C-alpha positions in Angstrom: 0.0 -0.1 0.0 2.3 2.9 -1.2 0.0 5.3 -1.4 -1.3 4.5 3.0 -0.1 7.1 5.7 3.2 5.8 7.5 3.1 6.7 10.7 7.4 6.9 11.6 8.2 3.9 13.6 4.8 2.1 13.8 5.1 -2.1 13.5 3.3 -3.8 11.3 0.8 -5.2 14.4 0.4 -1.1 14.8 -0.6 -0.5 11.6 -2.9 -3.4 11.1 -4.7 -2.6 14.3 -5.1 1.4 12.9 -6.2 0.3 9.3 -8.9 -2.1 10.8 -10.0 0.8 13.3 -10.2 3.0 10.1 -12.5 0.2 8.5 -14.5 -0.2 11.1 -15.2 3.4 11.0 -15.9 3.5 7.3 -18.3 0.8 7.4 -19.9 2.7 10.7 -21.4 5.2 8.0 -22.3 2.9 5.2 -24.3 0.7 7.4 -26.8 3.3 8.1 -27.3 4.0 4.7 -28.1 0.5 3.9 -29.7 0.3 6.5 -32.3 2.7 5.2 -32.5 1.4 2.4 -33.0 -2.1 3.6 -35.9 -0.8 5.6 -37.5 0.7 3.0 -37.6 -1.9 0.7 -38.5 -4.3 2.9 -41.5 -1.6 3.8 -42.5 -1.0 0.5 -44.4 -4.6 -0.5 -47.1 -3.8 2.2 -48.1 -0.5 1.0 -51.2 -0.5 -1.3 -49.5 0.7 -4.7 -47.0 -2.4 -4.6 -49.7 -4.2 -6.1 -49.9 -1.9 -9.4 -46.5 -2.3 -10.2 -45.7 -4.3 -13.1 -44.0 -7.7 -13.3 -40.9 -5.7 -14.9 -41.2 -3.4 -12.0 -41.5 -6.3 -9.2 -38.5 -8.2 -10.7 -36.4 -5.1 -10.3 -37.6 -4.6 -6.6 -36.9 -8.2 -6.1 -33.3 -7.5 -7.9 -32.5 -4.5 -5.3 -33.9 -6.2 -2.1 -31.5 -8.3 -3.1 -29.0 -6.4 -3.4 -29.9 -4.3 -0.3 -28.9 -7.9 1.9 -25.9 -8.7 -0.5 -24.7 -5.1 0.6 -24.9 -5.9 4.2 -24.2 -8.9 4.1 -21.1 -7.8 2.9 -20.6 -4.9 5.1 -21.0 -6.9 8.0 -19.1 -9.7 6.8 -15.9 -7.9 9.0 -17.1 -7.7 12.1 -18.3 -11.7 11.6 -15.1 -12.9 10.4 -13.2 -10.4 13.3 -15.9 -12.6 15.8 -14.5 -15.9 14.3 -10.8 -15.1 14.1 -10.7 -13.0 17.4 -7.0 -13.6 19.5 -6.0 -16.2 16.5 -3.6 -14.0 15.4 -4.8 -13.8 11.6 -4.8 -9.8 11.7 -3.5 -9.1 8.3 -5.9 -11.8 6.5 -8.8 -9.9 8.8 -7.9 -6.7 7.5 -7.0 -8.0 3.8 -10.5 -9.9 3.8 -12.8 -7.1 5.2 -11.3 -4.6 2.8 -12.6 -6.7 -0.1 -15.9 -7.1 1.5 -16.2 -3.4 2.0 -15.4 -2.8 -1.7 -17.8 -5.4 -3.1 -20.2 -4.2 -0.7 -20.2 -0.1 -1.5 -20.5 -1.5 -5.1 -23.6 -3.7 -4.2 -24.7 -0.3 -2.1 -23.9 1.6 -5.3 -26.2 -0.4 -7.8 -28.8 -0.9 -5.0 -29.0 2.6 -4.5 -29.1 3.4 -8.7 -31.8 0.3 -8.8 -33.8 2.3 -6.4 -33.5 5.5 -8.0 -34.5 3.1 -11.5 -37.5 1.6 -10.0 -38.9 4.9 -7.8 -38.5 7.3 -11.6 -40.4 4.4 -13.5 -43.3 4.4 -11.3 -43.4 8.1 -11.2 -42.6 9.4 -14.3 -41.9 6.3 -16.7 -38.8 4.2 -18.2 -37.1 7.0 -19.9 -36.6 9.0 -17.2 -36.2 5.7 -15.3 -32.9 4.7 -16.9 -32.0 8.6 -17.1 -31.7 8.2 -12.9 -30.5 5.1 -13.1 -27.0 6.2 -15.4 -26.9 9.6 -13.4 -26.6 8.0 -9.8 -24.5 5.2 -11.3 -22.2 8.4 -12.8 -22.3 9.9 -9.4 -21.5 7.0 -7.7 -18.5 6.4 -10.0 -17.3 9.1 -9.9 -17.3 10.0 -6.7 -16.5 6.5 -5.4 -13.4 5.2 -8.4 -12.6 8.7 -10.5 -11.9 10.9 -7.7 -9.4 8.6 -6.2 -8.1 7.6 -9.5 -7.6 11.5 -10.4 -5.6 11.9 -6.8 -3.3 8.9 -7.8 -2.6 10.4 -11.0 -2.3 13.8 -9.5 0.4 13.1 -6.9 
């Protein structure tokens, strides 16, 4: 990790502990968003308007609900893995695995939110606007979460 902030005299164990703490702080932020979107999706089926969805809209609903559950599983996995490996001397593997889970969880979350945008726009104003909303939200997530870090790497 050449871009990582190095602390003078920091041991590998201290760096892994710091990396783990930073990752947990990041996960706390995104887990709230995932919980809110999952709660929203779980309640939608119990509204009167849900019965009016087309078969295609129902499939998109199931896809975004599944994406939300997948994002939840991936973003909570580091905590479950930590519990399973607690005091087993696996901090290096744990931090690496948690990084992968967090990255995949963020990706699932971005596509879930974009899918929810598609569904809401499709129900409210129709399919053309739905695709624009999906595309715009995907571009926003990609630009902020991938584009900005890439720009930073190139300019440093």
